C-alpha positions as CSV (number, residue, x, y, z in Angstrom):
1,M,1.9,-137.4,14.5
2,Q,1.0,-141.0,15.7
3,I,-1.6,-143.3,14.3
4,A,-2.8,-145.8,16.9
5,D,-5.1,-148.8,16.6
6,F,-5.7,-150.2,20.0
7,H,-8.7,-152.6,19.9
8,L,-8.5,-155.6,17.8
9,H,-8.0,-159.4,18.3
10,S,-5.4,-162.1,18.2
11,K,-5.8,-165.7,16.8
12,Y,-7.0,-166.8,20.0
13,S,-10.3,-164.9,20.0
14,R,-13.4,-166.3,18.5
15,A,-14.4,-165.8,14.7
16,C,-10.5,-164.3,14.2
17,S,-8.3,-165.4,11.6
18,K,-5.8,-168.1,12.8
19,N,-3.0,-166.1,11.4
20,L,-3.1,-163.2,13.9
21,D,0.1,-163.1,15.2
22,I,2.6,-160.5,16.3
23,Q,4.7,-161.0,12.9
24,N,1.5,-160.5,10.6
25,L,0.2,-157.8,13.0
26,E,3.4,-155.8,12.4
27,K,3.7,-156.5,8.8
28,W,0.0,-155.3,8.2
29,G,0.5,-152.7,10.6
30,R,3.3,-151.3,8.6
31,I,1.8,-151.6,5.4
32,K,-1.4,-149.7,6.7
33,G,0.5,-146.9,8.3
34,I,0.1,-147.3,11.8
35,D,2.6,-146.5,14.2
36,I,1.2,-148.3,17.4
37,L,-1.0,-151.5,17.5
38,S,-2.7,-153.2,20.4
39,S,-1.1,-156.4,21.8
40,T,-4.6,-157.8,21.9
41,D,-6.2,-160.4,23.9
42,F,-3.4,-160.1,27.1
43,T,-5.6,-162.4,29.3
44,H,-5.1,-165.4,27.3
45,P,-2.8,-167.9,28.7
46,L,-1.0,-168.8,25.3
47,W,-1.2,-165.6,23.7
48,I,0.4,-163.8,26.7
49,K,3.6,-166.3,26.7
50,E,4.1,-165.3,23.0
51,L,3.5,-161.3,24.1
52,K,6.0,-161.8,26.6
53,S,8.2,-163.6,24.1
54,L,8.2,-161.6,21.4
55,L,8.0,-158.1,22.8
56,K,10.2,-156.2,25.1
57,E,9.4,-153.1,26.9
58,N,11.2,-150.0,25.5
59,T,13.9,-148.8,28.0
60,T,15.0,-145.8,26.1
61,G,12.0,-143.3,27.4
62,E,9.1,-145.2,25.9
63,N,8.1,-146.9,28.9
64,G,5.0,-149.1,28.6
65,I,5.5,-149.4,24.9
66,Y,6.7,-152.6,23.8
67,N,8.5,-153.3,20.9
68,T,9.4,-156.0,18.5
69,Q,12.9,-157.0,17.5
70,T,12.7,-154.6,14.5
71,G,11.4,-152.0,16.7
72,Y,7.7,-152.0,15.9
73,R,5.5,-150.4,18.8
74,F,2.9,-152.3,20.6
75,I,0.7,-151.0,23.7
76,L,-0.9,-153.6,26.0
77,S,-4.5,-153.7,25.7
78,T,-7.4,-156.0,25.5
79,E,-11.2,-156.4,25.3
80,I,-13.5,-157.8,28.3
81,S,-17.1,-158.7,27.8
82,L,-19.2,-158.2,30.9
83,V,-22.7,-160.0,31.2
84,Y,-25.0,-158.9,34.2
85,T,-28.0,-157.8,35.5
86,D,-28.4,-154.0,36.5
87,M,-31.4,-152.0,37.0
88,G,-33.4,-154.8,36.6
89,K,-32.2,-155.6,32.9
90,G,-29.9,-157.8,31.4
91,R,-26.7,-156.1,30.3
92,R,-24.0,-157.0,27.8
93,V,-21.4,-154.0,27.9
94,H,-17.7,-154.6,26.1
95,H,-14.6,-152.8,27.7
96,I,-11.4,-151.8,26.3
97,V,-8.7,-152.0,28.9
98,L,-5.1,-150.5,28.7
99,A,-2.4,-151.5,30.9
100,P,1.2,-149.9,31.6
101,S,3.2,-153.2,32.0
102,M,3.2,-156.9,32.0
103,D,3.1,-157.0,35.8
104,V,-0.2,-154.9,35.8
105,V,-1.4,-157.5,33.0
106,D,-0.7,-160.3,35.2
107,Q,-2.4,-158.9,38.1
108,I,-5.7,-157.9,36.0
109,T,-5.6,-161.5,34.4
110,E,-5.5,-163.0,38.3
111,Y,-8.4,-160.7,39.5
112,L,-10.6,-162.2,36.4
113,K,-9.5,-165.8,37.1
114,K,-11.5,-165.4,40.4
115,H,-14.4,-164.8,38.4
116,G,-14.2,-167.3,35.8
117,R,-11.9,-168.7,32.7
118,V,-9.9,-166.9,30.7
119,D,-8.2,-169.7,28.5
120,Y,-11.0,-170.4,26.2
121,D,-11.4,-167.1,24.5
122,G,-9.2,-163.9,23.7
123,R,-12.2,-161.8,24.8
124,P,-13.4,-163.6,27.9
125,I,-17.0,-163.1,29.5
126,F,-17.3,-162.2,33.2
127,K,-20.5,-161.8,35.2
128,I,-19.1,-158.5,36.8
129,T,-20.6,-154.9,36.6
130,S,-19.1,-152.2,35.0
131,S,-19.0,-150.2,38.1
132,D,-17.2,-153.2,40.1
133,F,-14.9,-153.8,37.2
134,V,-13.6,-150.3,37.2
135,Y,-13.1,-150.2,40.9
136,E,-11.2,-153.1,41.2
137,L,-9.1,-152.4,38.1
138,K,-8.1,-149.0,39.6
139,K,-7.2,-150.8,42.8
140,I,-4.6,-152.7,41.0
141,S,-3.2,-149.4,39.1
142,N,-4.6,-145.9,38.5
143,D,-2.7,-146.2,35.1
144,I,-5.1,-148.8,34.0
145,E,-7.5,-147.0,31.7
146,I,-10.8,-148.6,30.9
147,I,-12.9,-147.5,27.8
148,P,-16.4,-148.6,26.6
149,A,-16.0,-150.1,23.4
150,H,-18.2,-149.5,20.4
151,A,-20.4,-147.6,22.8
152,M,-23.1,-147.8,20.1
153,T,-23.1,-151.2,19.2
154,P,-26.8,-152.7,19.6
155,W,-25.7,-155.9,21.2
156,F,-22.7,-155.0,23.2
157,G,-22.5,-151.4,23.5
158,V,-22.9,-149.6,26.7
159,F,-25.6,-147.5,25.0
160,G,-26.9,-150.1,22.8
161,S,-30.5,-150.7,21.8
162,K,-30.6,-154.3,23.1
163,S,-28.8,-154.2,26.3
164,G,-27.3,-150.9,26.9
165,Y,-28.0,-148.1,29.2
166,D,-29.1,-144.3,28.7
167,S,-26.4,-142.7,30.5
168,L,-22.9,-143.4,31.5
169,K,-23.7,-142.6,35.1
170,D,-26.5,-145.4,35.4
171,C,-23.6,-147.8,34.0
172,F,-20.6,-146.7,35.9
173,K,-22.4,-145.0,39.2
174,D,-19.5,-144.1,41.5
175,Q,-17.0,-145.1,39.1
176,L,-17.8,-142.7,36.5
177,K,-15.2,-140.2,37.7
178,N,-12.5,-142.9,36.1
179,I,-14.1,-143.1,32.8
180,H,-12.5,-140.6,30.3
181,A,-13.4,-141.5,27.0
182,L,-15.7,-143.4,24.5
183,E,-15.1,-145.7,21.4
184,T,-17.1,-144.5,18.6
185,G,-17.5,-147.9,16.8
186,L,-17.8,-148.4,13.0
187,S,-21.5,-147.1,12.9
188,A,-20.8,-143.9,14.9
189,D,-18.9,-141.0,14.5
190,P,-18.0,-137.8,16.7
191,P,-20.7,-135.7,14.8
192,M,-23.3,-138.2,16.2
193,L,-22.0,-138.6,19.7
194,Y,-21.5,-134.7,20.1
195,R,-25.5,-134.4,19.9
196,V,-25.9,-136.3,23.5
197,K,-25.5,-133.6,26.1
198,E,-23.6,-136.0,28.6
199,W,-21.0,-137.3,26.1
200,R,-19.7,-134.1,25.1
201,D,-17.7,-133.8,28.5
202,Y,-15.7,-137.2,27.1
203,A,-12.9,-137.9,24.5
204,F,-13.8,-139.9,21.5
205,V,-11.5,-143.0,20.4
206,S,-11.6,-145.0,17.3
207,N,-10.1,-148.3,16.8
208,S,-10.8,-150.9,14.1
209,D,-11.8,-153.7,16.5
210,S,-10.3,-156.0,13.7
211,H,-10.6,-159.9,13.4
212,S,-8.2,-160.3,11.0
213,F,-4.9,-158.5,9.6
214,W,-6.1,-157.6,6.1
215,P,-5.7,-154.0,5.2
216,W,-9.7,-153.3,4.8
217,R,-10.0,-154.5,8.2
218,I,-7.0,-153.4,10.7
219,G,-6.7,-149.9,11.2
220,R,-9.9,-149.1,9.3
221,E,-10.4,-146.7,12.1
222,A,-7.9,-145.1,14.3
223,T,-7.0,-142.7,16.9
224,L,-4.7,-139.7,16.2
225,F,-2.1,-138.8,18.8
226,D,0.5,-135.7,18.9
227,M,2.8,-137.1,21.6
228,K,6.4,-135.3,21.5
229,K,7.6,-138.4,23.6
230,I,5.8,-141.6,23.2
231,N,5.3,-143.5,26.0
232,Y,2.1,-145.0,27.9
233,H,2.1,-142.1,30.2
234,E,1.8,-139.5,27.4
235,F,-0.4,-141.8,25.6
236,I,-3.3,-142.0,28.2
237,K,-2.8,-138.3,29.3
238,A,-3.8,-137.4,25.8
239,I,-6.9,-139.3,26.0
240,R,-7.9,-138.1,29.6
241,E,-7.0,-134.6,28.4
242,K,-8.9,-134.8,25.2
243,N,-5.6,-134.1,23.1
244,I,-6.6,-136.5,20.4
245,G,-8.1,-136.7,16.9
246,T,-9.6,-139.8,15.0
247,I,-9.7,-141.5,12.0
248,E,-13.5,-142.8,11.1
249,V,-15.4,-144.6,8.4
250,N,-18.3,-143.0,7.3
251,P,-20.7,-144.5,10.0
252,N,-23.0,-145.8,6.9
253,Y,-20.3,-148.1,6.5
254,G,-20.8,-149.7,10.0
255,I,-23.0,-152.9,10.3
256,Y,-25.4,-151.3,12.4
257,H,-26.0,-147.7,11.7
258,F,-29.5,-148.2,10.2
259,T,-32.4,-150.1,11.5
260,G,-33.4,-153.6,9.8
261,H,-33.8,-157.2,9.6
262,R,-31.0,-158.9,7.5
263,N,-32.9,-162.4,7.1
264,C,-35.6,-160.3,5.5
265,H,-33.9,-158.2,3.7
266,V,-35.7,-155.0,5.2
267,V,-33.5,-151.7,6.1
268,M,-35.2,-148.8,7.2
269,S,-34.3,-145.1,8.1
270,P,-35.0,-144.4,11.9
271,S,-38.2,-142.3,11.1
272,D,-39.4,-145.0,8.4
273,A,-38.8,-147.6,11.2
274,A,-40.7,-145.8,13.9
275,K,-43.6,-145.5,12.1
276,I,-44.1,-149.2,11.7
277,G,-43.0,-149.5,15.8
278,N,-39.5,-151.2,14.5
279,I,-41.7,-154.1,13.8
280,C,-40.3,-156.2,10.5
281,P,-43.3,-156.1,8.2
282,V,-42.2,-159.6,6.7
283,C,-41.9,-161.8,9.9
284,H,-43.4,-159.6,12.3
285,N,-40.6,-159.7,14.7
286,I,-38.5,-156.8,16.3
287,M,-35.7,-155.3,14.1
288,T,-32.5,-154.7,15.2
289,I,-32.5,-151.0,16.2
290,G,-29.6,-149.3,14.6
291,V,-27.1,-146.5,16.2
292,Q,-28.7,-143.7,14.0
293,A,-32.0,-144.5,15.7
294,R,-30.5,-145.0,18.9
295,I,-28.9,-141.7,18.8
296,E,-32.0,-139.8,17.8
297,Q,-33.5,-141.2,21.2
298,L,-30.9,-139.7,23.3
299,A,-29.7,-136.5,21.2
300,D,-30.6,-133.2,22.7
301,K,-29.0,-131.5,19.6
302,P,-30.1,-131.7,16.3
303,E,-28.2,-133.3,13.5
304,G,-25.4,-130.9,12.0
305,F,-24.6,-129.7,15.3
306,Y,-20.5,-129.8,16.2
307,P,-19.2,-128.1,19.0
308,V,-16.7,-125.3,18.6
309,N,-13.8,-127.0,20.4
310,G,-14.7,-130.7,19.4
311,Q,-12.2,-133.1,18.3
312,K,-10.7,-133.0,14.9
313,Y,-11.6,-136.3,13.0
314,Y,-11.1,-137.7,9.3
315,S,-13.9,-139.8,7.6
316,M,-12.9,-142.3,4.9
317,L,-13.0,-145.5,3.3
318,P,-10.1,-148.4,3.3
319,L,-8.3,-148.2,-0.1
320,S,-8.9,-151.8,-0.6
321,E,-12.8,-150.5,-0.7
322,L,-12.0,-147.9,-3.2
323,I,-10.3,-150.1,-5.6
324,S,-12.6,-153.1,-5.3
325,G,-15.6,-150.8,-5.7
326,L,-14.5,-148.7,-8.6
327,Y,-13.6,-152.0,-10.9
328,R,-16.1,-153.9,-9.3
329,T,-13.7,-156.6,-8.2
330,G,-13.6,-158.3,-5.1
331,L,-11.5,-157.1,-1.8
332,N,-9.2,-160.3,-1.9
333,T,-8.9,-160.5,-5.7
334,K,-5.9,-160.4,-7.9
335,K,-6.7,-157.1,-9.4
336,T,-7.2,-155.5,-6.3
337,W,-4.2,-156.7,-4.8
338,E,-2.2,-155.5,-7.7
339,I,-3.3,-152.3,-7.9
340,Y,-3.0,-152.1,-3.8
341,N,0.6,-153.4,-3.9
342,R,1.7,-150.9,-6.7
343,L,0.4,-148.3,-4.8
344,I,2.2,-149.3,-1.4
345,K,5.4,-150.3,-3.4
346,E,5.7,-146.3,-4.6
347,F,4.1,-144.8,-1.5
348,K,5.1,-147.1,1.4
349,S,1.9,-147.3,3.3
350,E,-2.1,-147.0,2.9
351,Y,-2.6,-144.0,5.1
352,N,0.1,-142.0,3.3
353,I,-1.9,-142.7,0.3
354,L,-5.3,-141.6,1.9
355,L,-4.0,-138.7,3.4
356,N,-1.1,-137.3,2.0
357,V,-0.1,-138.1,-1.3
358,T,-0.9,-135.5,-4.1
359,H,-3.4,-135.9,-7.1
360,D,-0.4,-135.5,-9.4
361,N,1.7,-138.1,-7.9
362,L,-1.2,-140.6,-7.9
363,L,-1.7,-140.1,-11.7
364,K,1.9,-141.3,-12.2
365,I,0.8,-144.9,-10.7
366,V,-2.9,-145.2,-11.4
367,E,-5.7,-144.6,-13.5
368,K,-7.5,-141.0,-13.1
369,P,-10.6,-142.3,-12.1
370,L,-9.1,-144.0,-8.9
371,A,-6.8,-140.6,-8.3
372,E,-9.7,-138.8,-8.2
373,L,-11.7,-141.1,-6.0
374,I,-8.8,-141.0,-3.6
375,M,-9.0,-137.4,-3.4
376,A,-12.6,-137.6,-2.9
377,N,-12.3,-140.1,-0.3
378,R,-9.9,-138.1,1.6
379,L,-12.6,-135.1,1.8
380,G,-15.0,-137.8,3.0
381,K,-17.3,-137.1,-0.2
382,I,-18.1,-140.6,-1.0
383,N,-21.9,-141.4,-0.2
384,V,-22.5,-144.9,1.4
385,K,-25.8,-147.1,1.5
386,P,-26.3,-147.5,5.1
387,G,-25.5,-150.8,6.7
388,F,-27.6,-152.4,9.2
389,D,-28.1,-155.7,11.3
390,G,-24.7,-157.3,10.8
391,I,-24.6,-156.0,7.1
392,Y,-21.7,-153.6,5.7
393,G,-22.8,-150.5,4.3
394,V,-21.8,-150.1,0.7
395,A,-19.8,-147.4,-1.0
396,M,-21.9,-145.7,-3.9
397,I,-19.0,-145.3,-6.5
398,H,-21.2,-146.1,-9.6
399,G,-24.6,-145.6,-8.2
400,D,-26.2,-149.0,-8.8
401,E,-24.4,-150.9,-6.0
402,D,-26.3,-153.4,-3.4
403,Y,-25.4,-154.9,-0.3
404,D,-23.5,-158.2,-0.2
405,W,-26.3,-160.5,0.8
406,S,-23.7,-163.6,0.9
407,R,-22.9,-162.8,4.5
408,V,-26.8,-163.8,5.1
409,G,-27.2,-167.6,4.3
410,G,-26.4,-167.0,0.8
411,E,-29.4,-165.5,-0.2
412,G,-29.3,-163.4,-3.4
413,S,-29.9,-160.0,-3.9
414,D,-33.1,-160.2,-6.2
415,L,-35.5,-160.7,-3.3
416,K,-38.7,-159.0,-4.2
417,I,-41.3,-158.2,-1.4
418,G,-44.6,-156.4,-2.7
419,T,-44.7,-153.8,0.3
420,D,-44.0,-150.1,0.2
421,A,-43.0,-150.5,3.8
422,I,-39.9,-152.5,2.8
423,R,-37.6,-149.8,1.0
424,E,-33.9,-148.7,1.2
425,S,-33.9,-145.3,2.3
426,P,-31.4,-142.8,0.5
427,A,-27.9,-142.8,2.4
428,K,-27.6,-139.8,4.1
429,K,-24.8,-137.4,3.4
430,P,-21.7,-137.9,5.5
431,N,-20.9,-135.4,8.3
432,V,-17.7,-134.0,7.0
433,N,-15.6,-131.7,9.0
434,K,-14.4,-128.7,6.8
435,E,-11.1,-129.1,8.1
436,Q,-10.6,-132.3,6.3
437,E,-7.8,-131.3,3.8
438,S,-4.8,-132.5,5.4
439,L,-3.6,-134.6,8.3
440,K,-1.4,-131.5,9.4
441,K,-4.6,-129.6,10.4
442,F,-5.5,-132.1,13.2
443,F,-3.7,-130.2,15.8
């Protein structure tokens, strides 16, 4: 069993930690319990020099997997932003690109340089349609895999409410045959995506899209593989044949799950927002339509539907979120780190703690409330107040938690607005796969 996070970023991407280098990615990947990490941002000229210097292709049967000096595994992948006009509408779509070798990476970069610069950002932007992008990359190598990133995200998802499409066919046209998977993103999960008929033919992958190496970011979502031989060919084959599973956060945790307007502290369920035409009752501008509302627009199946042959998935929150929430301390505080480090010292990795360590063994290291919280998290039983318009959802551990409004220009959480139209709709219960009892049940 392998856990992979193949969509995140380096120090050369905008709004990312300047300490996001290979050494820190390996260190925190090991602590998190990730077996294979993305090389990230391979089109950036300075970053690719570091990758070629620090990573060497495995020559012992793991072709297409690149190792550090200590043997930690990386796979070559990046994210590309495409901004263009199609079908009379402006489109902004992000794609994950996986490559089998450094030579292929160089060819991808040379192709992109014909359309613009690659030196200003680890996630460069190009005016190329998605269909042309797939066609040109497949001319370079059929082993390249292109996956629509965070497919439901309002601003840059292939189905996003702001600039996305209503179908994959509209987006990829005659290149649809080369698309095999969709990335769920933080604000969606397999039960949501399976409600749309077209998408039931595709594999679902999940990744962190992390902009830092901290354990509450890196690997917060991941894809599960069961490769007998770990190499690029088997990695891509598993995706194309839908022989994968995922680790998801509760989609309420994602920053675009519900509809709302963060500047006005307005958050609504899709049904409530629809009643007022998705117009913010405070500033009267259009609110950011969330992922749940977008699903309702496109779905042909009701909430709760899950196909018999659907992928296995796990729904849970990062360990740091549990500790921070239980003890009402910040994620990056001394108390949270002390408890986190104590658990890692004893049980080696976060995913081992979240997925495998028994309740009795947890009690030897931490207090009973935290042990019970970890077990509840393993079963996907922690309710989360839905995130919206760039604000993270909040784990309802004590029941009185509120949003972290500090991410919106320092405004406080005591805003008072006299209208019944502004409400915090009750957090929906997470979709929990009945097989979520141990990692062994994934395959």
